Each structure stands twice: as C-alpha cells, then as structure tokens.
C-alpha positions in Angstrom: -43.5 0.3 0.1 -42.7 1.1 3.8 -40.7 -1.3 5.9 -42.5 -3.5 8.4 -41.6 -2.2 11.9 -41.3 -4.6 14.9 -41.2 -3.6 18.5 -38.8 -6.0 20.3 -39.1 -6.2 24.1 -36.7 -8.2 26.2 -34.8 -7.5 29.4 -31.8 -9.6 28.3 -29.4 -7.4 26.2 -27.9 -10.4 24.5 -31.3 -11.6 23.3 -32.2 -8.1 22.2 -29.0 -7.8 20.1 -29.3 -11.3 18.6 -32.9 -11.0 17.6 -32.6 -7.5 16.3 -29.7 -8.6 14.1 -31.7 -11.5 12.7 -34.8 -9.4 12.1 -32.9 -6.5 10.4 -31.1 -9.0 8.2 -34.5 -10.4 7.2 -35.5 -6.9 6.1 -37.5 -5.6 9.1 -37.1 -2.3 10.8 -36.7 -3.0 14.6 -36.8 -1.0 17.7 -35.4 -3.0 20.6 -36.3 -1.9 24.1 -35.5 -3.5 27.5 -38.8 -3.4 29.3 -42.2 -2.0 30.1 -41.5 1.8 30.3 -39.4 2.0 27.1 -42.1 -0.1 25.3 -44.9 2.2 26.4 -42.9 5.2 25.3 -42.2 3.6 22.0 -45.8 2.8 21.3 -46.8 6.4 21.9 -44.2 7.8 19.5 -44.2 5.3 16.7 -46.4 2.8 14.8 -45.5 -0.8 14.8 -46.7 -3.7 12.7 -45.8 -6.4 15.2 -44.6 -6.8 18.8 -42.2 -9.5 19.8 -41.9 -9.7 23.6 -40.3 -11.8 26.3 -42.8 -12.9 28.8 -40.8 -12.9 32.0 -39.3 -9.5 32.8 -38.6 -7.8 36.1 -40.6 -4.6 36.0 -43.8 -6.0 34.3 -44.3 -9.2 32.5 -44.7 -9.3 28.7 -48.3 -10.4 28.8 -49.3 -7.4 31.0 -47.1 -5.1 28.9 -48.8 -6.3 25.7 -52.3 -5.8 27.2 -51.4 -2.3 28.2 -50.0 -1.6 24.8 -53.2 -2.8 23.1 -55.3 -0.7 25.5 -53.2 2.4 24.7 -53.6 1.8 21.0 -57.3 1.3 21.2 -57.7 4.4 23.4 -55.8 6.4 20.8 -58.0 5.1 17.9 -55.2 2.9 16.5 -55.6 -0.8 15.4 -54.4 -3.8 17.4 -50.9 -5.0 16.7 -50.2 -8.8 16.6 -48.0 -10.0 19.5 -45.6 -12.9 19.5 -44.2 -13.9 22.9 -40.9 -15.7 23.5 -40.1 -17.4 26.8 -37.7 -19.8 28.4 -40.2 -20.8 31.1 -42.7 -23.5 30.2 -44.3 -23.7 33.7 -44.9 -20.0 34.3 -48.6 -19.2 35.1 -48.4 -15.9 33.2 -47.6 -18.1 30.1 -51.1 -19.5 30.4 -52.5 -16.0 29.6 -50.2 -15.5 26.6 -52.3 -17.4 24.0 -55.2 -15.0 24.8 -53.0 -12.1 23.7 -50.7 -13.7 21.1 -48.5 -16.5 19.8 -45.9 -18.1 22.2 -42.5 -19.5 21.1 -39.9 -21.0 23.5 -36.3 -20.1 24.0 -34.0 -21.0 22.5 -36.0 -19.7 19.6 -35.7 -21.5 16.3 -35.0 -18.6 14.0 -36.6 -20.3 11.0 -39.8 -20.9 13.0 -39.8 -17.3 14.4 -39.5 -15.8 10.9 -42.2 -18.0 9.6 -44.6 -17.0 12.5 -43.8 -13.3 11.9 -44.6 -13.7 8.2 -47.8 -15.5 9.0 -48.9 -12.7 11.3 -48.0 -10.0 8.8 
C-alpha cells in the first residue's frame, strides 16, 4: 500500500517544520512548501491525497491557491483533492470563502483534532 501524501502550504517556516514533523510521525508522506508558486509547481509534478494550507499568506492567500490547484487538477484530468485550511485569523474575510473549498481549523492547531480531521477526509 502506498503512503498517503500531503501537500503542506504555509509561509511560516516554524509552522511548516512543526506540522511536517507531526504528520510524518503519524505515517504520512509530506511535501512542505512556503507559498503559492512552490505549491503550484508541486501539484504539477506529484499527486497528493490531501492539501493542508494556511489561509493568510503574502503572495496569494490559501483559499485562492487551493482554488487554482483544484482548477489545475481538473484541467489535467485529475481528481479533486480535499483541502484543510489552518488560520490564526478569525475575522479575515477570505476565511468566509474557505468552507466552500475545504475544512477550516484555527491556530494554535490542536494536533489531535487535526489528525482526526485528516483521517476523516482520507
């Protein structure tokens, strides 16, 4: 059986390292990238079972990034990939769009809840 592969997108290097460590320890294969361009490059080169993305990032927010990823997948005849967003901003207007694209969890992320949500989506 092949490993489940997660694309992790966050502009904070500490969050990337911390979440990657937790996910790898739980048995997932993880590619951690720091924003829109690396995420788009990754999705063109590799298949993922799930995307875990921050919402608020400097180049392009996570919701728009996830929408573009899904469009790219569909244009290339691939299936949609579930998206889980993480954010530290409860009042962000972009956050209101997130439920239309995927699940939203708030920072600091409860690791047990995160792993449960990931398992539910997979």
